[in-house]
DRENBA-607460 format. One record per residue (C-alpha): residue in three letters; chain; z, y, x. Coordinates in Angstrom, 1 decimal, padded with zeros to 4 digits. Layout:
// residues N
+------+-------+--------+--------+--------+
: resn : chain :     zz :     yy :     xx :
+------+-------+--------+--------+--------+
:  ALA :     A :      Z :      Y :      X :
...
+------+-------+--------+--------+--------+
This chain:
// residues 216
+------+-------+--------+--------+--------+
: resn : chain :     zz :     yy :     xx :
+------+-------+--------+--------+--------+
:  MET :     A : -023.4 :  034.8 :  005.0 :
:  ASN :     A : -022.8 :  031.9 :  002.6 :
:  ASN :     A : -019.5 :  031.0 :  001.1 :
:  ILE :     A : -018.6 :  027.7 :  002.8 :
:  LYS :     A : -014.9 :  027.3 :  002.7 :
:  ALA :     A : -014.5 :  023.6 :  003.5 :
:  CYS :     A : -016.1 :  020.9 :  005.5 :
:  ILE :     A : -015.6 :  017.3 :  004.4 :
:  PHE :     A : -016.4 :  014.6 :  007.0 :
:  ASP :     A : -017.2 :  010.9 :  006.6 :
:  LEU :     A : -015.4 :  008.9 :  009.3 :
:  ASP :     A : -017.6 :  006.1 :  010.5 :
:  GLY :     A : -020.8 :  007.2 :  012.3 :
:  VAL :     A : -019.7 :  010.9 :  012.1 :
:  ILE :     A : -016.3 :  011.2 :  013.8 :
:  VAL :     A : -016.1 :  007.7 :  015.4 :
:  ASP :     A : -018.2 :  004.6 :  015.4 :
:  THR :     A : -016.2 :  001.5 :  014.3 :
:  ALA :     A : -019.3 : -000.4 :  013.2 :
:  VAL :     A : -019.1 : -002.5 :  016.4 :
:  TYR :     A : -015.6 : -003.7 :  015.4 :
:  HIS :     A : -016.8 : -004.7 :  011.9 :
:  TYR :     A : -019.7 : -006.5 :  013.5 :
:  LYS :     A : -017.4 : -008.4 :  016.0 :
:  ALA :     A : -015.0 : -009.4 :  013.2 :
:  TRP :     A : -017.8 : -010.6 :  010.8 :
:  LYS :     A : -019.5 : -012.5 :  013.7 :
:  ARG :     A : -016.3 : -014.2 :  014.6 :
:  LEU :     A : -015.8 : -015.3 :  010.9 :
:  ALA :     A : -019.4 : -016.5 :  010.6 :
:  ASN :     A : -019.1 : -018.5 :  013.8 :
:  GLU :     A : -015.8 : -020.0 :  012.6 :
:  LEU :     A : -017.6 : -021.1 :  009.4 :
:  GLY :     A : -020.3 : -022.7 :  011.5 :
:  PHE :     A : -023.3 : -020.3 :  011.5 :
:  ASP :     A : -024.3 : -017.2 :  013.4 :
:  PHE :     A : -024.3 : -013.5 :  012.4 :
:  THR :     A : -026.6 : -011.0 :  014.1 :
:  GLU :     A : -026.7 : -007.3 :  014.6 :
:  HIS :     A : -029.7 : -007.3 :  012.3 :
:  ASP :     A : -027.6 : -008.9 :  009.6 :
:  ASN :     A : -024.8 : -006.4 :  010.3 :
:  GLU :     A : -027.3 : -003.5 :  009.5 :
:  LYS :     A : -027.6 : -004.8 :  005.9 :
:  LEU :     A : -023.8 : -004.4 :  005.4 :
:  LYS :     A : -023.8 : -000.6 :  006.1 :
:  GLY :     A : -021.8 :  001.1 :  003.3 :
:  VAL :     A : -021.2 : -002.2 :  001.5 :
:  SER :     A : -017.6 : -003.1 :  000.5 :
:  ARG :     A : -015.6 : -005.8 :  002.2 :
:  MET :     A : -015.9 : -008.4 : -000.6 :
:  ALA :     A : -019.6 : -007.7 : -001.2 :
:  SER :     A : -020.2 : -008.1 :  002.5 :
:  LEU :     A : -018.4 : -011.4 :  002.5 :
:  ASP :     A : -020.5 : -012.6 : -000.5 :
:  LEU :     A : -023.7 : -011.8 :  001.4 :
:  ILE :     A : -022.5 : -013.5 :  004.6 :
:  LEU :     A : -021.5 : -016.7 :  002.7 :
:  GLN :     A : -024.9 : -016.6 :  001.0 :
:  TRP :     A : -026.7 : -016.3 :  004.4 :
:  GLY :     A : -024.7 : -019.2 :  005.6 :
:  GLY :     A : -025.4 : -021.3 :  002.5 :
:  LEU :     A : -021.7 : -021.6 :  001.7 :
:  THR :     A : -019.9 : -021.4 : -001.7 :
:  LYS :     A : -016.2 : -020.6 : -001.8 :
:  THR :     A : -013.6 : -020.1 : -004.5 :
:  ASP :     A : -012.2 : -016.6 : -005.2 :
:  ALA :     A : -008.9 : -017.6 : -003.5 :
:  GLU :     A : -010.8 : -018.9 : -000.4 :
:  LYS :     A : -012.9 : -015.7 : -000.3 :
:  GLN :     A : -009.8 : -013.5 : -000.4 :
:  GLU :     A : -008.3 : -015.5 :  002.5 :
:  LEU :     A : -011.5 : -015.1 :  004.6 :
:  ALA :     A : -011.7 : -011.3 :  003.8 :
:  ASP :     A : -008.1 : -010.9 :  004.8 :
:  LYS :     A : -008.7 : -012.8 :  008.1 :
:  LYS :     A : -011.7 : -010.6 :  008.9 :
:  ASN :     A : -009.7 : -007.5 :  008.2 :
:  ALA :     A : -006.7 : -008.6 :  010.3 :
:  TRP :     A : -009.1 : -009.0 :  013.3 :
:  TYR :     A : -010.7 : -005.7 :  012.6 :
:  VAL :     A : -007.3 : -003.9 :  012.3 :
:  ASP :     A : -006.2 : -005.5 :  015.6 :
:  MET :     A : -009.3 : -004.1 :  017.3 :
:  ILE :     A : -009.0 : -000.5 :  015.9 :
:  ASN :     A : -005.3 : -000.5 :  016.9 :
:  HIS :     A : -006.6 : -000.5 :  020.5 :
:  MET :     A : -009.0 :  002.5 :  020.0 :
:  THR :     A : -008.6 :  005.5 :  022.3 :
:  PRO :     A : -009.6 :  009.2 :  022.2 :
:  ALA :     A : -012.6 :  008.2 :  024.4 :
:  GLU :     A : -014.2 :  006.7 :  021.2 :
:  ILE :     A : -014.6 :  010.0 :  019.4 :
:  LEU :     A : -018.3 :  010.7 :  019.0 :
:  PRO :     A : -019.7 :  013.5 :  021.2 :
:  GLY :     A : -018.9 :  017.0 :  019.8 :
:  ALA :     A : -016.9 :  015.8 :  016.8 :
:  LYS :     A : -013.5 :  017.0 :  017.9 :
:  GLU :     A : -014.9 :  020.3 :  019.2 :
:  PHE :     A : -016.8 :  021.0 :  015.9 :
:  VAL :     A : -013.8 :  020.2 :  013.7 :
:  GLU :     A : -011.7 :  022.5 :  015.9 :
:  ALA :     A : -014.3 :  025.2 :  015.6 :
:  CYS :     A : -014.2 :  025.0 :  011.8 :
:  LYS :     A : -010.4 :  025.4 :  011.8 :
:  SER :     A : -010.7 :  028.4 :  014.2 :
:  ALA :     A : -013.2 :  029.9 :  011.8 :
:  GLY :     A : -010.8 :  029.6 :  008.9 :
:  ILE :     A : -012.7 :  026.7 :  007.3 :
:  LYS :     A : -010.6 :  024.0 :  005.7 :
:  THR :     A : -011.2 :  020.4 :  006.9 :
:  ALA :     A : -011.0 :  017.1 :  005.1 :
:  LEU :     A : -011.9 :  013.5 :  005.8 :
:  GLY :     A : -013.6 :  011.5 :  003.0 :
:  SER :     A : -014.0 :  007.8 :  003.9 :
:  ALA :     A : -014.2 :  004.5 :  002.1 :
:  SER :     A : -012.2 :  002.9 :  004.9 :
:  LYS :     A : -008.7 :  001.8 :  004.1 :
:  ASN :     A : -007.9 :  002.2 :  007.8 :
:  ALA :     A : -009.0 :  005.8 :  008.2 :
:  GLY :     A : -005.4 :  007.1 :  008.9 :
:  THR :     A : -004.9 :  004.5 :  011.6 :
:  ILE :     A : -008.2 :  005.3 :  013.3 :
:  LEU :     A : -007.5 :  009.1 :  013.3 :
:  GLU :     A : -004.1 :  008.5 :  014.7 :
:  LYS :     A : -005.3 :  006.2 :  017.5 :
:  VAL :     A : -008.0 :  008.6 :  018.6 :
:  GLY :     A : -005.5 :  011.5 :  018.4 :
:  ILE :     A : -007.2 :  013.8 :  015.9 :
:  ASP :     A : -005.2 :  013.2 :  012.7 :
:  HIS :     A : -003.7 :  016.8 :  013.0 :
:  LEU :     A : -007.2 :  018.3 :  012.8 :
:  PHE :     A : -007.6 :  017.4 :  009.1 :
:  ASP :     A : -005.9 :  019.4 :  006.3 :
:  VAL :     A : -006.5 :  016.5 :  003.9 :
:  VAL :     A : -007.4 :  012.8 :  004.4 :
:  ILE :     A : -008.9 :  010.9 :  001.4 :
:  ASP :     A : -009.6 :  007.2 :  002.2 :
:  GLY :     A : -010.2 :  003.9 :  000.5 :
:  ASN :     A : -006.5 :  003.7 : -000.6 :
:  GLN :     A : -007.0 :  006.7 : -002.9 :
:  VAL :     A : -010.4 :  006.0 : -004.4 :
:  SER :     A : -011.9 :  003.2 : -006.4 :
:  LYS :     A : -015.6 :  004.2 : -006.8 :
:  PRO :     A : -017.8 :  003.6 : -003.8 :
:  LYS :     A : -020.4 :  006.2 : -002.7 :
:  PRO :     A : -023.0 :  007.3 : -004.1 :
:  ASP :     A : -020.2 :  008.1 : -006.6 :
:  PRO :     A : -018.8 :  011.4 : -005.4 :
:  GLU :     A : -015.2 :  010.5 : -006.2 :
:  VAL :     A : -014.0 :  010.6 : -002.5 :
:  PHE :     A : -015.5 :  014.0 : -001.9 :
:  LEU :     A : -014.4 :  015.5 : -005.2 :
:  LYS :     A : -010.9 :  014.3 : -004.5 :
:  GLY :     A : -011.1 :  016.0 : -001.0 :
:  ALA :     A : -012.2 :  019.3 : -002.6 :
:  GLU :     A : -009.5 :  019.1 : -005.2 :
:  GLU :     A : -006.7 :  018.5 : -002.7 :
:  LEU :     A : -008.1 :  021.4 : -000.5 :
:  ASN :     A : -008.2 :  023.5 : -003.7 :
:  ILE :     A : -011.8 :  024.5 : -002.9 :
:  PRO :     A : -014.6 :  024.4 : -005.5 :
:  PRO :     A : -017.3 :  021.7 : -004.7 :
:  ALA :     A : -019.9 :  024.5 : -004.5 :
:  ASN :     A : -018.1 :  025.9 : -001.5 :
:  CYS :     A : -017.9 :  022.5 :  000.4 :
:  VAL :     A : -020.2 :  020.9 :  002.9 :
:  VAL :     A : -020.2 :  017.2 :  003.5 :
:  PHE :     A : -021.1 :  015.5 :  006.8 :
:  GLU :     A : -022.5 :  012.0 :  006.3 :
:  ASP :     A : -024.5 :  009.4 :  008.2 :
:  ALA :     A : -025.5 :  007.2 :  005.2 :
:  ILE :     A : -028.0 :  007.8 :  002.4 :
:  ALA :     A : -025.3 :  006.9 : -000.2 :
:  GLY :     A : -023.0 :  009.5 :  001.3 :
:  VAL :     A : -025.6 :  012.2 :  001.2 :
:  GLU :     A : -026.3 :  011.3 : -002.4 :
:  ALA :     A : -022.6 :  011.4 : -003.2 :
:  ALA :     A : -022.3 :  014.9 : -001.8 :
:  ILE :     A : -025.2 :  016.1 : -003.8 :
:  ALA :     A : -024.0 :  014.4 : -007.0 :
:  GLY :     A : -020.6 :  016.2 : -006.5 :
:  GLY :     A : -022.4 :  019.6 : -006.3 :
:  MET :     A : -021.8 :  020.0 : -002.6 :
:  LYS :     A : -024.1 :  020.8 :  000.3 :
:  ALA :     A : -024.8 :  017.9 :  002.7 :
:  ILE :     A : -025.5 :  017.7 :  006.4 :
:  GLY :     A : -026.9 :  014.4 :  007.5 :
:  ILE :     A : -025.9 :  012.9 :  010.9 :
:  GLY :     A : -028.8 :  010.8 :  012.1 :
:  SER :     A : -032.5 :  010.7 :  011.4 :
:  PRO :     A : -034.4 :  013.2 :  009.1 :
:  ASP :     A : -036.6 :  010.3 :  008.0 :
:  VAL :     A : -033.6 :  008.5 :  006.5 :
:  LEU :     A : -031.4 :  011.5 :  005.4 :
:  GLY :     A : -034.2 :  013.7 :  004.1 :
:  GLU :     A : -032.2 :  014.7 :  001.0 :
:  ALA :     A : -029.6 :  016.5 :  003.1 :
:  ASN :     A : -029.7 :  020.3 :  003.5 :
:  LEU :     A : -029.8 :  019.9 :  007.2 :
:  VAL :     A : -030.0 :  016.9 :  009.5 :
:  VAL :     A : -028.6 :  016.8 :  013.1 :
:  LYS :     A : -028.3 :  013.9 :  015.5 :
:  GLY :     A : -024.5 :  014.4 :  015.9 :
:  LEU :     A : -021.8 :  016.9 :  015.6 :
:  ASN :     A : -022.5 :  018.0 :  019.2 :
:  GLU :     A : -025.6 :  019.7 :  017.7 :
:  MET :     A : -023.5 :  021.6 :  015.1 :
:  THR :     A : -022.3 :  025.2 :  015.3 :
:  ILE :     A : -020.5 :  027.5 :  012.9 :
:  GLU :     A : -023.7 :  029.6 :  013.0 :
:  LYS :     A : -025.8 :  026.7 :  011.7 :
:  LEU :     A : -023.2 :  026.0 :  009.1 :
:  LYS :     A : -023.4 :  029.6 :  007.8 :
:  LYS :     A : -027.2 :  029.4 :  007.4 :
:  ILE :     A : -027.1 :  026.5 :  005.0 :
+------+-------+--------+--------+--------+
């Protein structure tokens, strides 16, 4: 039996999938600016901050904007995105996510959310699982993006659990790297080809059990 005392979950792609809303909001912005934005383009924005994403989109559209104009565009995109996530329902929780977080709590394992999203609290509330997390660390409390481990180290600190006793669940390479950099174990959600650095890779939390967790 290992000594895992806490599980820290990334939000997007692990608990829920809000990528479709980011895509729709960026596409609407690009269309308004006079060019198109495809799902293929959207893939290149995974794990990239809002302003850096905007810079890439403007570059693809061949447009140059002042800092003030960029801020206005980023705010507009975010307002559309927030409006969409405000209509999210519990049906949008990814398969097995709620059940596994509940299983962790039943087993006496602490739970935290570690997400770069500034809207993490809203999303958890809308899908009805905010009560399942002992601690929520989001983009409002951290300044360094993954692969910097800041978000996960803050989560461990607030749970009062040493990093060595924490496991992070992540669907992005930068997130897995952040967990390892923070001295934590990492479970990848997705493909072993992409997330090979993780201690274990599963397709989704519906494939996770407390027994698997104990074997890491």
